[in-house]
N, C-alpha and C positions, 0 to 999 in steps of 0.2 A: 309249179312249186306248191306244196301242200299248205293248207291254212295254218297248221302248227308252225311250219318253217317260216312263213310270212310273219306270224305273230312274234316268234322269237327274234327274227331279224329286226322288226320294228321296236321291240323292247330293248335290244342291244343298241340300236341307233339312238333311242331316247335316253338310255342311261349314259351313253357316251357323250351326248350333247349336254346333259345335265351336269356331268363332271367337268366338261371342257372349260378351261380358263385359258387366257392367252398363253400359247406355247404348249399347252397340254394336248395329248393325242392318245387315242387308244387304237391299236392296230390289231385286227383279228389275226390269230395265228392258229396253227394246228393244236387242238386240245386246250385252247385258252386265248389269252390276249397279251400283247406287248403294251406296256405303259410308258409313255414319254411325258415327263413332267415340265419341260421347259424348252425354249428355243435352243439353248445351249446343249441340252440332252439330245435333242433331235439332230443337231449337227454332229455330235459324237456318235450317235446311232448310225448315221450315214457314212461318216468318215472311218470309224473304228469297228463298225459292224458288231455292236453289242447292244443289248436292251438294258435300260435302267432297271426295269422290272418286267417279269414275264410270269404269267400264270400257266399252270399245267394241272388240270383237274382241280382239286381243292387246295393246292399249294401255290403260293406266290413266291418266286425267287427274286431277290433284290441284289443287283450288282453292288460291288464294294464302293463305298464312299470314303474318300480320304480326308483325314484331318491333318493339315499341314503344320509346319513349325510356326511358332508365334512370330508376329511381326518384329518384336524386339529381339528375337533369337533365343531367348533363354527363359522367359517368364512362365511359371506354371499356370498363372491365371490366364495368360495369353493362350496357352495350350488348351486349357479348359474352354475358353471362348471358341476356339476352332473345333473342339470336340462337339460343343453344343450346336455349332453350325452344321457339322456332319450329321449328327443325330436328327437335327431339324430337317435336313434334306430327306432323310429316310422317312421321317414322319409325314412330310408332304406327299411322298410317293405312296405311303401306306393309305393316306386319306384318299388319294386318287383311285386306289383299288377298292375303296369302300371299307377299309380295315383300319385298325388302330394298333398301338403298341401292345395291347392285351392279346392280340391275335398272333404275335410273334412267338414262334416255337423254338427258334434256333438263332444264335448269333455266332458268327465266326469273326475274329479280329486278328489282324496281322500287325505286329508291333516292331518298330525299329527302335530298340531300347538303347543302343549305343550309337548315338549320332552326334556330330558336332552341331547339329541344328537345335539340340535340346541339352541343356547343361544339368538337368535334374538326374536323379538316380533312377534305376529300374523300378524301385519301390514307389517313388514319387510319380512316375509315369503310370504305373498300374493304379495307384490310389486316385489319380486324376481321372483316368478312364472309368473306374468303378463309380466315383462320385457322380460324374455326368451321366453315365449309363443309368444309374438309379434315379435320376431326375425324369427319365423317359419311361423306364420299365418298373412296374410295381409287382408285388407278389400276386399270384404265383409267377416266379421268374422263368424266362425262357432258358433252355440249355445254352451254354456258352463255351466255346473253345477259343482260347487265346494262344497265339503262336508267335514266337520271336522269329524275325526274319532278318536277312542281311541287307535287303533292299526292297523298296516299293517302286511301282511304276512311275509315280509322280516324284520328281527330283526333291521337292521340299516336304514330302509326306513323312509323317511319323507313325500314323496308324491308319489302317484300312478296315472298314467295318462293313460286313455283309450280313443280311438277315434272310430268314425264311419265315413266312407267315402262313397260317392255315385259315381258309375261309370257313366260317361257321356253317353248320348244316342248314340253318334257316336261309342264309344267303345263297347257298348252292341250289336250293329248291326254287328260289325266285328266278334264277337264270334259266 
């Protein structure tokens, strides 16, 4: 193995151990890495065969995170709390990859607007999502596509949010 390859391998292992927290793992993959942020995510990775986040070149793709229905079944504030939790989970994954909300270039969200799990209107649903989204993302804003759907994978899900982030040139050169 060449000196350069050994050096890159040692830097990769060093950065992985520096990021590592209980349950976090970085798995080398073709053209990038797979990022696992928790023991629960590791279990889902093994059972459902998907990555919470995966880098490919200078892009990092984050699997959808679901914000479920409020515990009380109807409250807009409860829905916002669950949205904050979902965006917070994405923020944890962003940090694990060495990125932040400012590196997000694209948001895709899938909304269950007409659900017995949420008594608000479509406008209230969108307003709640926009309010919480803006707590995490500041200008210049990422591109955003919001799609209304008939059903989500999680039975109590109301919105699923996925993001794509771009690694800055300076971080690419360090790798």
